[in-house]
N, C-alpha and C positions, 0 to 999 in steps of 0.2 A: 538667735534663737530664731526658729521658723515661726513665722506669724500665724501658720495654719494652728501652732500649740496654744495660742491665747487670744484673748477678745480684747479689743480696745473699748474701753466704756468712756463715753463722752456724752451721756444723757444730760440734759438740762434738768435741774431740781425744780424748775418752773414750768407749770402746764400752759399755763397761758397768761397775757396781761391785760386789763381793762385800763390805760392810762397807768396811772402809778400804782394801781391797785393789781396784786399779784397772788395768783393760785398757786401754791406749790405741793408737790408731790406727797410730802411729809404731813402737811396738814390735810390734806384730802386722804390719805390713808387713817389718819387719827379719826377724822369724821367718819371715814367709813366703819371703823372698829367699832366706836360708840352707838352709830347707827343700825348697823347688823346685829351687834351686842344686845341692845335694847330689844328689836325683834323677837329675838330668841329668849330672851328673859320674860318677854309680856306672852310669848307661847306657853312658857311654863307656867306662868302665873294663872293662866286660862285654863290651861289642861288639869292642874293640880287645885283648881277652886279656889285660890287665895283673893283676896279682895283687889280688884283692879286699881285702885287707888295707890296700892305699893309698887304697882307698875309703873305708874306716872310719877312717883317721887324718888326713883332709884337713880336717875341720870344725874340728879346735883349734886348729891354727896358722893357719887362714885368719881365724876370729874373733877370736883374740887380736890378731894382726897388724892388723886391720882397726880394731878398737877402741882400741888403744893408739896407732896410727898415726894415726888420724883426730882422738883428742884432744890429742895434743901437736901436731898440725898446726895445728888450731884456736888453741891457746893459743900457738903460736911465730908463726904466719902473722899471726894476726888480733888477738891481745890479748897482745903480748908484755910490754907495761908494766904488766900485772896480775899474770901469773903467772912471767915470767923476769926483768923488772928489778927486780921485788920478790921478793925470796928468799923471806921469811917467806912467801908464796902460793903456793911451788912446789907444797907438800903437796896443795893444792886441784885439783890437774890431775886426779889421779884419786881423791880424798877431798873431794868438794863438801859440807862440812858448814858452817851457818852458826847459831850459838846451839845447837850441839848437835842440829841437825835435817838431815837429809839433803835438800840443795836439787836435786839431779841436776844432769846435767850440761848445761850451756848451750851448748855448741857442740862439732860435729864438723865435720872438713874433709876432705873427699873426697881432696883432694890428698896430705893426710899418709897417708891408708890407702893411696892409689896407691904411694907411697914404700915402706912398712911391708911390704905384701903380699908384694911380690915377694922380698923378705928372709925372710918367713915360710916362702913356697913354694921357696925355696931349701935350706933344711934338710929341709922336707917330701920334695924330691925326692932328696936325698941318702940318707935315712933308708930310703928306699922303693926306692932304685936305679932309678930312673927318670928319662929325660932331661928337665932342667929346662925347655928351650923346649917340649917336649911338654906339659908342666904348664901352663906359663902361657899358652899358646896356649888350652888348653881352659877354663881358669879366666877368662880373659880374655873367652870368650864369656858365662859366668855371672855376671860382674862387670857387662856390660851390662844383663842384666836385673835384676841388683839395684839398677841405678841407678834403674830405672823404678819399682820398688817404693818406693825410699828417697823421690824426690821425690813419689810419690802420698801418703806420710807426710807430707812438709812441707806438701803442699797441705791434707790434714786438719787440720792445725795451724795454717794460716793463718799461715805463715811463707814467707822467701825467694821473697817476689812481685818483679813489676816495675814498672816505672814507670806514671804515668796515661796511659789509652787512653780513646778512643771509639770504640773498635770493640764490636760488639754481644755478644761474649764477655768483656767486661771483669768482673772480678769485686771487688764492695767486701767486703774482709774485716773484717767487722765485730768480730770477736774481738780483731783486732789494733789496733783504733780508728781503722780508715780510715772516710773518708766518701766518698771518690769512687772510680770503677773504676779498677782495678790491672790490667797485663797479667798472667795466670795463669801465670807463666813456670814454675811447678812442673811444669803439664800440658806446656807446651811440651818441656821436657826429658825428662818422664817418656815422651811418644808418640816422642820422637826416639831416646831410648835403647832401647825396644821395639824400633824398626824397626832400629836397629843390631845388636840381639842377632838378630833374624830373619834379616837378611843374613848376620852371621857363622855362625849355625847351619847356614844353607842351604849357606853356602860350604863349612863344615866336612863337611856330609853326603855332598856332592857331589865334593868334591876329596880326600876322606879318604886314599885311596890314594896319592895321587899328589904333593899339595902340600909343600912343605918346611916344617918347624917354624919357627915365626917369623912366618909371613905374616899367620896371624890376629892375632896380636899387632902388627903394624904398621897393620893395618887399624883395629885396636879404638884403639891410641892416636891417629891420625889424627881418626879419625870422632868418638869419645867426646869427646876433649878439644877437637875443633873445634867440636863444638855447644856446649859448654860455653863456649867463648871468644865464640862469637857471639851467644849468647843475653844474656851478661852487659851486652852494650850497653843492653838494655832492662830489665836487673833493678836494684833498688835496693840500693845499697851496704849492706853488713854490718856496716861499721864506719865511724866517723867519718872516720879520717884518710885513707879513699878517696875523699873528696869532693874532695880537690884533685891528683888523680892522673889522668894522660891514660887509662892503663888501671888497671883495678883489680885487687885482689889475685888474685880468680881467674882473670883473664885473664893476667897475669905469670906465674902458676903453670901455666897449660896449656900456655903456649908451649914449654917443654923437652921435654915428651912428644910434642907434635906433631912437633916436629923430631927426636927419637930415632925416630919412627915412620915418618917420611919417609926419613932416612937408612938405617934398616934396611932398610926395602923395597926401596931402590936398591941397597942391597948384596945383599940375596937375588937381586933380577934379574940383577944383573951376574955372582952366581955361577952362576946357572940359565944363564946365555948362555955363560959359560966352557965349563960341562961340556956345554953340545949340541954347542958346538965341536970338544971332545975326541971325541966320539962320532962 
């Protein structure tokens, strides 16, 4: 194959080292997602005249819910035989140590985070006496942007890529041991999530005084998980048992939130029609 038609990707996942301390691209992207997300949420709080304390307390429940949910989600959905069917390994879900050495977490699942974050936000909204739908609408905008940063982190790690391709933007992920061009599905998802973020944020800015809480959440569920469902068709399976499945685990787990988003949007539209009729 002509080398002009593909890109050799051999970028180190480590940005720099200070002795034994390493700063990795994935961690940096996660930090950027939280930092920028916090600034956007703070701007929303201030513009809509909500208590500023509600801004200061958003990070802890969101970060904890995301990390715990994503970790449990990966272990439950993708490697249950390792962590749940073998009870002697359950402690390794959150304490991954081999031979006395911390090995790092080998998997986080966004669908697990999608389940846990709304739970964390429920308690956050109760504690700050803010409408739950008001909170999840605005956090949904930020999560779309976070998805962009996470997938860029995956790209820098040379992981979660696609099937073989002969398209000119195919990448040979050398650090993953690949020798043929693959779809850079991390970039496909990253750019899609960035566009979803822009759409949701512009919708929020233009319709803020009039739209019903919950509408942005509906758009987010349909678009974010719809993109995930479609791109999974050209993405390498994460675990072996998916090879014999018509739809892989990522697609199966994306269907419920898509349906919830559609049903909730239909409900809001119906409710709006009823209110207009009464007027």
